[in-house]
N, C-alpha and C positions, 0 to 999 in steps of 0.2 A: 801551167806552162811550160795535155795527157791523155782510149779507144774502146764479137759479138758475145754474149753471157757467159759465166763460169761453169766448169764442171771439173771432175775429180780426174779426168784422163784427156789425153791431148784431143781435141776436136776435129772432126774431120771438114774439110772445107765446105762452106755453105753454097748451094746451087739453088737456082730457082725451082728446081724439081723437087728438091729435099730441104726446105726451109728450116733453119735451126729454131730449136725450141728456146725459151727462156733460160733454160737451164744448160746448155750444151755448146757454148763457146767462150773462152776466157781464159785466164792465167791459171796457174796450177800450182801445187805445193804450198808451203808457208816458208817465210823469211824472218830474219830479224827485222825489229822496227826501223833500224837504220843501217842495213846492210848495204845499200849502194852508195854510202858515204864511204865505203872502204875504196872506192873508184877515185883516183887523183883527180881527174878532169872534172868528174861532177863534183866533188868535193869544193874544187874552186869555184865552180859555178854556182854552188849552193851558196857559199859565202857570200859571193857578190851580191845575188838575188836577195839576201837578207838585208843589205844596207839599202839596196835600190828601191825595193819594196817597202821599206819603211817611209822613204821619202816619198813614194808614190801614194801611200794612204795619206800622210800628211797634206800632200797636195790635194787629193780627194777632198777632204774635209775643208780645207782653208778654200778652195775653188766654190765648193757650194754655200759656204757661209757667206763668202764674199759677194756672190751674186744674190743670195737674199738680202744683205745689206743692202747692196745696191737698188734693189728694185722691189724688195717685199713682198715679192711673188714667189708661190711654189711653182706657177707654171713656169717662170724663167729658170728656175733650178732645173725642171724637167727639160727645158729647150736645150740648157748647157750639157745635160747628160745625154740627149739625143745627139747633138752636133758631135760629141765624142765617138759616139758609136756608129753613127751615119755612115762613114767610109766603109766599115766592114759591112754592112748592108749593101751598099754600091758596087764596093770593090773587092770584097771578100773572097769571091772564087778565083778572080784575076789574081790575087795575091796568092792562092794556093797554087795556080800554075806556075807562077815565078819561083816558089819556094821549091818546088819539085824540080825546077832547073839550074839552081843556082847552089853554091856551096853554102852550107848553113852557118858557120862561123864568121866568114867575113859580112855576110848579110846582115847578122846580127850587131857586128860592129857599127855598122852604119844605121841602122834602125835605133839603137840604143844612143848613139851621138845626136841624131837627130830629136829624141825626146829630151836629151838634157839639154840641148839648145831652148827649146821650146820652154821649159821650166825656167831657165835662166832670164830669159826675155820677160816672163810673166813677173817674175821678181822684181826686174828693174824697174818695169811700169807701176808696179803697185808701191814699192818702195819710194818712187820718187813722186807719188802723187798723182800721177797722171792716168792710172788705170780707169777704164769706162767698161760697162759691161760686154760691149762688141769686141773689146780685146780678150775677154774670156772666152767668148764664143769661137774667135779664130783661134787661140790657144788650144781650146778642147777639140776643135775640127783638126788641127794640124796634129796633134798626139793621135788621134783616131787615123790619120792617114799612115802615120808609121806602123801603127798596131796592125794594120792590113797585114804587113808583110811581116812584121817580129813575130805576133802570135804563132801563126803556123810554122815559122822558122823556129822558135824556140820549142815549141812542142815536139815537132819532127827531131830536133837537134838531140832532144833527150835520149832517144833512143840510140843516137851515134854515140853517146858519151857512155850508156852502160850496158846497152844490148838488150835482147828480148827478155831474158832470165830476169833482170831487175828492174824492167821497165814499170811494172805495177807500183813496186816500193818506190822508185824515183819519183813517180808520177804525183803518189800519196805524200811523199816528202815536199815536193815542190808547193802543194797545197798548203801542206803544215808550214812552210816558210813563209809562203803568202798571208796566213793567218796570223802567225807569230807577229809578223810585221804589223798586221792590222792591230795587234795588242798594244804596240808601242806607238805607231804613227799617229792614230788619231788623240793619244794621251797627249802626246808632246805638241800635236797640233792645237789641242785645245787650251794649252799652256801660253803656247806663242800667239794665238789668236787674241786671248784676251788679255796678255800682257804686253807684247810690243806690235801685234796686228799680223794680218796675214801674209803680207809681204817675204817674211822671213822662212815660212813654211814653203813657199814656192822656191826659194833660194836654196833651202836644203835638198829639195828635190832635184833641183838642177846638179847640185855638186854630189849629189849620191851616185850618179851613173858613174862616176870614177870608178866605183868598186867592181861593178860587172864589165866594165871595158877592160880593166886591169885583168880580170879572172879568164877572159876570153883571149886575152893576149899572152898569157902565161900556160895555157894548155899545150898540150903535147899532140901534136898530129897524129903520131905514130900508134897513140894508144886510142884514137877513136875508131869506131867500128863502122865497116863499110856496109851499111844495112840494103842499100839498093844503088843501082846504076843511076845517075842522075838522068831525068827525062831529057831527050833532046828537043830542041826547039820545033814545033811542028804544029800544024791545024787540026782542029778538032779535039784539042787535050782538054778543054774545059769541058765540053759535050762528053768525053770519054768518062771523065770524073763523075759526071751526073749521072749517066748511065750505070756505073758501077755500084754507085750507092742504090739507086733505084731497083737494081737487083736482087739487093741483101735486106731482106726484112729484119735482120738483126743489126743492122746499121741506120736503117732508115727511121724504123721507130723510136728508138731513144733520141734521133736528132729532132724528130717532132716535138716528141715530149719536152726537151729542153728549150725548144723553140719558144712553146707556149709559157713555160715557166719563165724563161729569161725576158719575154716580152712584157708580161703580166704579173709576175711575181717576185721579181729582183729591183723594183725600182724604190731601194731602200733610201737614197740620197732624196727623194721627194717626201717620201713617208716620214722619215726619222727627222729630218729637220723641220716638218712642219708639226709632228707632234712634240719635238722640243720647245718651239716657239710659240705655237697657237693652241695646243692642247694643256702642257703642263708649264709654260710660261718659265721655263729654267735655262733658257739660253744656249750657247755655244757649248758650254760645260756639258749640259744633257746629251746633246748632239754627239759629242766625243764618247760619252759613258754607253749610249746606246750602242755605238760601233763596236766599242771596245769589248762589250759584253757580248755580241754575236760573233766577234773575233774570237773569244773563249771557247764559245760553241763549236765554231768552225774548226779550231785547233784541234779540240777533241776528236770531231769526225775524221779530220784528215789524219789522225794518229792512228785510230781505230782501223781505217782504212789502209794504212801502211803494214797493218798486221794480218789482214786479211790475206789470204792465200789465194782465193778466188774472186771473179766479179762476176757477179749474177743479175740479171735484169730483174728478178723479182725483189733485189735489194734496192734496185733503183725506183721499181713502182712503188714499194712501200715508203721509201724515203720521200719521194714526190708527193705522194698522198698526205703523209705525216706533216711537210712542208707547209701545204696549202690549208690544213685543219688548224695549226699552231697559229699561221697568220691570221685567220679568223677567230682565233681565242683573243690573239694580242690587240686585235683592232676594238675589242669591247672591254678590255681591261680598263677597269676604275681608276686604278692608282697609279703613280709615277713608278713605284719600286716594283710593283707586279708586271707592267708593261716592260720595264728593264730587264728584268730577271727571264722573262719568256724571249728575250734576245737570244738567250744561251742554247735552249732546245732548236729554235728556228735555225741558228747559225750550224748546229751538229745535221740537220735534215738537209738544209741548202748545200752545205759542203758534201755531203754523201751524195745527193744527186750530181753534183757538178763530178766528183772525182769517179764515181761509178761508170757513168755516162762515158766520159772521158776516155777512161781507161777501156772500157768494152768497145770503144768505136776504134781506138788506136790498136788494139790487139786484135781485132777481127778485119784490119785492113792490110792489104799487101803494101809491102814498104814502098813500091814504085809508085802508088797513089797516096801514101799517106800526108803528102802535102794538101792536095786537093781536097781530100776528105776530110782532114782536119780544119783546114780554110771553110769548108761547107759547115762544119759542126760550129766552128766559133761564129760565122755568120749568122747563124740562124739564132744560136745563144745570146751572142752580144749583138749582132745586127738588129735584133728584134726591137732593143730599147728606143732606138729612133723612133719606131710607129708607138712603142706603149707609153714611153716616158712623157710625152706632150699630152697624151690623152689620161695619163693618171694625174699629172698636175692639174688639167684644168678640171677633172672629177674632184681632186684635193681642194681647190680653189671654190668650186661651185657648191659641193655638197659636204665638205670636209674630209680630213683625214681618215676618220674611221670609217665611212662609208667606203673610200678609197681602198684602204689596206683590206679589208674584209673582202671587196670584190676580187681582188688579187689573188687572196686565199682561195676564193670558191673557184676562181677558173684555173687554178693550179691544181685544186683537188679533183675538180672534175676530168681535165686532161689525164691526171694518172689514172682514175678508174677507166676510163675510156679506152687509152692505150693499153692498159693492163688487161682488158678484156680482149682486146685485137690479136695481142701476142700470145695470150691464151689459145685463142681460136687456131693461129698459125701452127701453134705447137701441138694441137690437138689436146690441149690440157681442159681440165674441170676444176673448178672451186671446191675443195673438201673442208668443210668444217666439222670438227669434232673434239675428242679429248686424247690428251697424250700425258701419261703418268700423271692424270689428276688435273693437268691444266688445259685451257682451251687451247686448240690448234687450228691454224687457218692456212691453208697451202693450196697452190695449183697441183694436180698429180695428173700422170698422163691416162687418158681413157683406156687406152690398150691395156696398161698394167691393171687398171682397175676391173677391166670386164675379164681378165685372167683370173683375178683373185676370186671373182664372183663365180666363175666357171669351176676354179678347184674347190 
């Protein structure tokens, strides 16, 4: 709510003639786990997001379960998810152009208010007994429209609050914030759904936006860091952003990777609701538990990312491969509790993919282009869901959740392996397998360094 690969020294700017290797771009040094919270504006932002994110997770769980209850169809859940992310696919790049032109804080006040009103409207329809599935579809699409601008604005605004030195830490803490709320939100939503119904979860989400709106209003303008002059209105800005990314291998390939994973590997609303209902016959409580355990893993992954001093693309590739393999293992898990416990490492790997790619792309991007580049990143990561979710939902209905979940894992693992080899070729690296202090070691090493060692 976060940008090439890391090195121990400041990287030289990437150019088409000298593309960066998977270990030559990124943040440097080490910081304490919560160092960015010392900054007042970011601390206000963080607190507001804790409350709002809790409501967001409550609404996600309630929304998916309401659609499943109204229709009995996993494909309908997939359609709901697709509609929420379809605006990002259709308009995401234009949202980035707007964000580069507009002041971030007023923009966020507008988008957060719009999402609050959407939650309150859905709460009224549900609590009054008039809700129909098309109402949920419209609400999901409306949230998606607000997200087109809200996501790149929120991610770009982080650098204005903390500056480049604390950006990696703040991005990681944002993810920890989101995943902490994921621990609480699904659990509370499960209690509310089984106790008093889904409408109260929607109401809490609508009211929860009071916290981020208040935090934005309380911030001090003089403490914000002017990272770049806002882009003037003009023609060709969208094309300029695409050309910028196309000429940067350290940006384009992480974006391609998260595109595959976001489209086919992150369809958890479809899979987990189907496993809870069709495989284990355990109801909304199990769906809530699966999401909560995945949040535990995601929180661990976010805190580990906050401690890391560098952002390396090899971490991204390894995490993406592990994520795909873990999904395959979970797909065939024979018991309820084994499946549930596998959500923890899946959460760790998935969050590591998200934070590492996000930070690598942000840190490798010129500040004047950051809104457009982050909009492209989010469009690919989240905008792929409208393409993948209905397909995944159909496969789930036709062939069962196990086949669908395993297929998502296979695609993620193959994408990680393929793009890892592409990046290795760009960086003139080769795979080295051997032993290090009595333990197996697998790493990419520069061919020139290896040839020099052989010559010596």
